[in-house]
C-alpha positions in Angstrom: 66.8 90.2 73.4 69.5 89.8 70.7 72.2 92.5 70.5 73.6 93.6 67.2 76.9 94.0 69.0 77.3 90.4 70.1 79.6 89.6 67.2 82.2 92.2 68.1 85.4 90.3 68.9 87.6 91.8 71.5 90.6 92.5 69.2 92.2 95.3 67.3 91.5 94.9 63.6 92.4 97.4 60.9 90.7 96.6 57.5 90.9 100.0 55.8 92.8 103.2 56.4 91.4 105.0 59.4 89.4 107.1 58.7 88.0 104.9 56.0 85.9 105.9 53.0 82.5 105.5 54.7 83.7 107.6 57.7 85.0 110.3 55.4 81.7 110.4 53.5 79.8 110.8 56.7 82.1 113.5 57.9 81.4 115.5 54.7 77.6 115.2 55.5 78.4 116.3 59.1 80.0 119.5 57.9 76.8 120.5 56.2 74.5 119.6 59.0 76.2 119.9 62.4 77.3 123.1 64.0 81.1 123.7 63.6 81.2 124.4 67.4 80.6 120.6 68.0 84.1 119.3 67.9 85.4 116.2 66.1 88.5 114.7 67.6 88.7 112.1 64.9 86.6 111.9 61.6 85.7 108.3 62.5 82.0 107.1 62.8 80.9 104.2 64.8 78.4 101.6 63.8 78.4 99.3 66.9 80.5 98.6 70.0 81.0 96.0 72.6 83.2 95.8 75.7 86.4 97.6 74.9 86.0 97.7 71.1 84.4 100.2 68.7 83.5 99.1 65.2 83.5 101.9 62.7 81.3 102.1 59.6 84.2 100.7 57.5 84.5 97.6 59.7 87.6 98.6 61.6 87.8 97.3 65.2 89.2 100.1 67.4 90.4 99.6 70.9 88.7 102.3 73.0 90.8 103.7 75.8 88.6 106.8 76.1 85.4 105.1 77.1 83.2 107.9 75.9 85.2 110.1 78.2 84.6 107.9 81.2 81.0 106.9 80.4 81.5 103.3 79.4 83.3 102.1 82.5 81.4 98.9 82.5 82.1 98.5 78.7 80.1 99.2 75.6 76.6 97.7 75.3 76.9 95.6 78.4 74.3 92.8 78.1 72.7 93.1 81.5 72.5 96.9 81.4 71.0 97.0 77.9 68.5 94.3 78.9 67.4 96.3 82.0 66.8 99.4 79.9 65.0 97.5 77.2 62.7 95.8 79.7 61.9 99.2 81.2 61.3 100.7 77.7 58.7 98.0 77.1 56.8 99.0 80.2 57.0 102.8 79.9 59.5 105.4 78.7 58.6 108.5 80.6 56.2 110.0 83.2 58.1 112.8 84.9 59.0 111.6 88.4 57.8 114.8 90.1 54.3 114.2 88.7 54.0 110.4 89.0 56.9 108.4 90.3 58.4 105.0 89.7 60.5 102.5 91.7 63.8 102.6 89.7 64.3 106.3 90.6 63.8 105.5 94.3 66.0 102.4 94.1 68.8 104.3 92.5 68.7 107.0 95.2 68.9 104.2 97.8 72.0 102.8 96.1 73.6 106.2 95.9 73.0 106.7 99.6 74.5 103.3 100.3 77.7 103.7 98.2 78.7 107.3 98.5 81.1 108.0 101.4 79.7 108.5 104.9 77.2 106.6 107.1 74.9 109.5 107.9 71.4 109.9 106.4 71.6 110.9 102.7 69.2 111.8 99.9 69.6 112.4 96.2 68.1 114.2 93.2 68.5 112.6 89.7 69.4 114.8 86.8 70.7 114.6 83.2 74.3 115.5 83.0 77.5 116.1 85.0 77.2 119.9 84.5 73.6 119.8 85.6 74.6 117.9 88.7 77.4 120.4 89.6 75.0 123.3 89.0 72.4 121.7 91.3 75.0 121.0 94.0 75.9 124.6 94.1 72.2 125.6 94.1 71.5 123.3 97.0 74.6 124.5 99.0 73.5 128.1 98.5 70.0 127.4 99.7 71.3 125.5 102.8 73.9 128.0 103.9 72.2 131.2 102.7 75.6 132.3 101.3 76.4 133.2 97.6 80.1 132.3 97.1 81.4 129.2 95.2 85.1 128.2 95.5 86.9 125.9 93.1 90.6 125.1 92.5 92.9 125.6 89.6 92.9 123.1 86.7 89.4 122.0 87.5 86.7 121.3 84.9 83.0 121.3 85.9 80.9 121.7 82.7 79.6 123.9 79.9 76.6 125.7 81.4 77.0 129.3 82.3 77.7 128.6 86.0 80.0 125.6 85.4 81.9 127.5 82.7 82.5 130.1 85.3 83.9 127.4 87.6 86.3 126.0 84.9 90.0 126.8 84.9 90.7 126.5 81.2 89.1 129.0 78.9 89.8 127.3 75.5 87.8 125.6 74.3 85.1 125.5 77.0 84.6 129.2 77.9 86.2 131.5 75.3 83.7 134.1 74.0 80.7 132.8 75.9 80.6 135.4 78.6 79.6 137.2 80.7 79.9 134.5 83.3 78.3 133.9 86.6 79.6 135.9 89.6 80.7 134.9 93.1 83.0 132.1 91.8 86.5 132.1 93.4 89.4 130.2 91.9 92.2 129.1 94.3 95.5 127.3 93.7 95.4 123.5 93.7 97.8 120.7 94.6 99.8 119.7 91.5 102.8 117.7 92.9 104.7 117.4 89.6 104.8 121.2 89.2 104.4 122.8 92.6 106.6 120.4 94.6 104.5 121.0 97.7 103.4 118.6 100.3 99.7 118.1 100.9 99.8 120.3 104.0 101.7 123.0 102.2 99.4 123.0 99.2 96.3 123.0 101.4 97.7 126.0 103.5 98.2 127.9 100.2 94.6 127.1 99.0 93.0 128.0 102.3 95.0 131.2 102.7 94.0 132.3 99.3 90.3 131.6 99.9 90.4 133.2 103.3 91.9 136.4 102.0 90.3 136.7 98.6 86.8 135.1 99.1 86.2 135.1 102.8 85.1 131.9 104.4 81.9 133.4 105.8 80.7 134.3 102.3 81.3 130.8 100.8 78.4 128.4 100.3 80.6 125.6 99.0 84.0 124.4 97.8 83.7 122.1 94.7 86.7 119.9 94.1 87.4 116.9 91.8 89.3 114.4 93.9 91.2 113.5 90.8 91.0 116.3 88.3 89.8 115.1 84.9 90.1 117.5 82.0 92.9 119.2 84.0 95.1 116.2 83.4 94.2 113.5 85.9 96.0 115.4 88.6 96.2 113.3 91.8 96.7 115.7 94.8 99.4 115.3 97.4 98.6 113.2 100.5 96.7 115.1 103.0 95.6 117.9 100.7 91.9 117.1 100.3 91.3 116.1 104.0 92.7 119.5 105.0 90.4 121.3 102.7 87.4 119.3 104.0 88.3 120.1 107.6 88.6 123.8 106.8 85.1 123.6 105.2 83.6 121.8 108.1 85.1 124.3 110.6 83.7 127.2 108.6 80.2 126.0 107.7 81.1 125.5 104.0 79.6 122.7 102.1 82.3 120.4 100.7 81.3 119.1 97.3 83.2 116.2 95.7 82.8 116.4 91.9 82.9 112.7 91.0 81.4 113.0 87.5 84.5 111.5 85.9 86.1 109.7 88.8 83.0 108.0 90.4 81.3 104.7 90.0 84.1 102.1 90.2 86.4 104.1 87.8 89.3 104.1 90.4 88.7 100.7 91.9 86.4 102.2 94.6 82.8 103.3 94.2 84.1 106.9 94.5 87.6 108.3 94.3 86.9 110.2 97.5 87.4 106.9 99.4 91.1 106.8 98.4 91.7 110.1 100.3 89.6 109.4 103.4 87.0 112.1 102.3 83.5 112.1 103.5 82.0 114.9 101.4 78.8 116.8 102.3 77.6 116.4 98.7 78.8 114.2 95.8 78.0 114.6 92.1 77.7 111.5 89.9 77.2 111.1 86.2 79.1 109.4 83.3 79.8 105.8 84.4 76.6 105.5 86.5 74.5 105.1 83.3 76.7 103.1 81.1 75.8 105.2 78.1 72.3 106.0 79.3 71.8 109.7 80.2 71.6 110.2 84.0 73.3 112.1 86.8 72.8 112.8 90.5 73.6 114.9 93.5 73.8 112.9 96.7 74.4 114.2 100.2 73.6 114.8 103.7 69.8 114.7 104.1 69.6 118.0 105.9 71.4 119.7 103.1 69.5 118.0 100.3 66.2 118.8 102.1 67.0 122.6 102.3 65.3 123.2 99.0 61.6 124.2 99.0 59.3 121.7 97.3 59.5 122.1 93.5 63.0 123.7 93.7 64.7 120.6 92.4 64.0 118.4 89.4 63.5 118.6 85.6 61.5 117.0 82.8 63.9 114.2 82.0 65.8 113.9 85.3 66.0 110.3 86.4 64.5 109.0 83.1 63.1 105.5 83.9 65.2 103.7 81.3 68.3 105.4 82.5 67.5 104.8 86.1 66.9 101.1 85.4 70.3 100.9 83.6 72.0 102.6 86.5 70.4 100.2 89.1 71.7 97.3 87.0 75.2 98.7 86.9 75.3 98.7 90.7 74.2 95.1 90.7 76.8 94.1 88.1 79.6 95.8 90.1 78.9 93.5 93.0 78.0 90.4 91.0 81.2 90.5 88.8 83.6 92.2 91.2 84.1 95.1 88.8 85.9 97.1 91.5 88.5 94.4 91.4 88.6 94.6 87.6 89.2 98.3 87.8 92.1 97.7 90.2 93.5 95.1 87.7 93.4 97.6 84.9 95.3 100.0 87.1 98.0 97.5 87.9 98.4 96.3 84.3 98.1 99.7 82.5 99.9 101.7 85.2 102.7 99.2 85.4 103.2 99.1 81.6 103.2 102.9 81.4 105.8 103.2 84.1 108.0 100.8 82.1 107.4 103.0 79.1 108.6 106.0 81.2 111.9 104.3 81.7 112.4 104.1 77.9 111.2 107.6 77.0 112.6 110.6 79.0 109.8 112.9 77.7 107.4 111.1 80.0 107.6 113.4 83.1 105.0 111.5 85.2 102.7 108.5 85.2 99.8 108.9 87.6 96.3 107.8 88.4 94.4 105.3 90.4 92.6 102.2 89.0 91.2 102.5 85.5 92.0 106.3 85.5 95.6 106.6 84.4 97.6 109.3 82.6 101.0 110.2 81.4 102.3 113.8 81.3 104.9 114.8 78.8 107.6 117.3 79.8 111.0 118.5 78.6 113.5 115.9 79.9 114.8 116.7 83.4 112.3 119.5 83.8 108.5 120.1 84.4 108.1 122.2 81.3 105.2 120.9 79.3 105.6 119.5 75.8 102.4 120.2 73.9 103.1 118.7 70.5 103.5 115.0 71.5 100.0 114.2 72.5 98.4 115.1 69.1 101.1 113.2 67.3 100.6 110.0 69.4 96.8 110.2 69.2 96.8 110.5 65.4 99.4 107.7 65.1 97.4 105.5 67.4 94.1 106.0 65.6 95.6 104.9 62.3 96.6 101.7 64.1 93.1 101.2 65.6 93.6 102.7 69.0 91.6 105.6 70.4 93.4 107.8 72.9 92.3 111.0 74.6 94.2 114.1 75.5 93.9 116.2 78.7 95.7 118.8 80.7 95.7 122.6 80.8 98.7 122.6 78.4 97.4 119.7 76.2 100.4 117.6 77.2 98.6 114.7 79.0 97.4 111.4 77.6 94.5 110.1 79.7 93.3 106.6 79.8 89.7 105.7 80.7 89.3 102.1 79.5 86.4 100.0 80.3 87.1 97.8 83.4 86.5 94.7 81.2 89.4 95.6 78.9 91.7 92.6 78.7 95.4 92.7 79.7 96.3 91.8 76.1 94.5 94.9 74.8 96.0 97.2 77.4 99.5 96.0 76.7 99.0 96.2 73.0 97.9 99.8 73.4 101.1 100.7 75.3 103.1 99.0 72.6 101.5 101.3 70.0 102.3 104.3 72.2 105.9 103.1 72.4 106.0 102.8 68.6 104.6 106.4 68.2 107.2 107.8 70.6 110.0 106.0 68.8 108.7 107.2 65.5 108.4 110.9 66.6 
């Protein structure tokens, strides 16, 4: 099978102003046809993509350090992944697994059991999106424990469904005006070392005390935590924080759920970010990078918890679509075949190192943080931890005109987050940091 993206050279190339005339024309069409509630970070429209490069309709080659918000971890239009999905599409495109099954669904569940933390017996259910995975994890935990309560921590993001909106920390733009929201959701303080200055033990004691007093451990079905918070600003908790939360959950019969929608599947240089913290969650949610652009998600966990649901209680029409499942199985094969975990670690060394050098030059960079190909810089007033909110939009706009796509994050909008494909070359990573340097100097 020949790919239309095979001619995409891995270089930044600006041939028109960005956005160019064709993108601007498409954007005008969009305004008349697409709901205004669907955001448009940049009025730029993509024609094809490969590896780390997006090619817009005007022919500009844009370096993508957002990766479809963490989806294209393996790179855009990976040959082996596309081929696997194409071959499956030639056989059949849909049956509904709960009516008549197929091997790729089963194989993916086997791979998820093998690669999520823990050596105990595990099972999975395949779904469509990260939010759907989180919602099903809560549903499963409630069924298993017979309890109603759901606990989350501050600055977390879990989705846009009614329940997951209720679990989010940030109202705008995800929640505002969409209530009433689901009940029995309890928000507790998190570990945010740059701002709270607490050790992992101190932060955990604060979180646990709050949940004990305000929620009551015996009413909680689950605690849902991103090991590295995504939309919240790639917050890496203090050492010991997450293991202390897990121990408290284990001691109190609470299901510990690791929300790895953004941080899972080789993003951090491990299959799951939980591994960096010594976590063995009861349930893990997976999405984004597991499909490489094909729509798929999962909940994986202890077999006795996953089997608590009655027959027919889990599933959905498109969950575990055969083309998406085939693509996901191939991604696991490519990770091993091409040492993509090592490539994620390389990206972390190169990009993280360059960003730390940049921090020495610009005193508005309050912190560089992250693990593997999940890096971020937070902007603060020099010598303080007071957020600066106007820098990120300026840098993002400046970078796009130069052919570099960057994403914002953080509760205060003061974080630049980097989710490059693990196949991004050192040259492209360093070129990107040089553009950010230019933008900061031009500000």
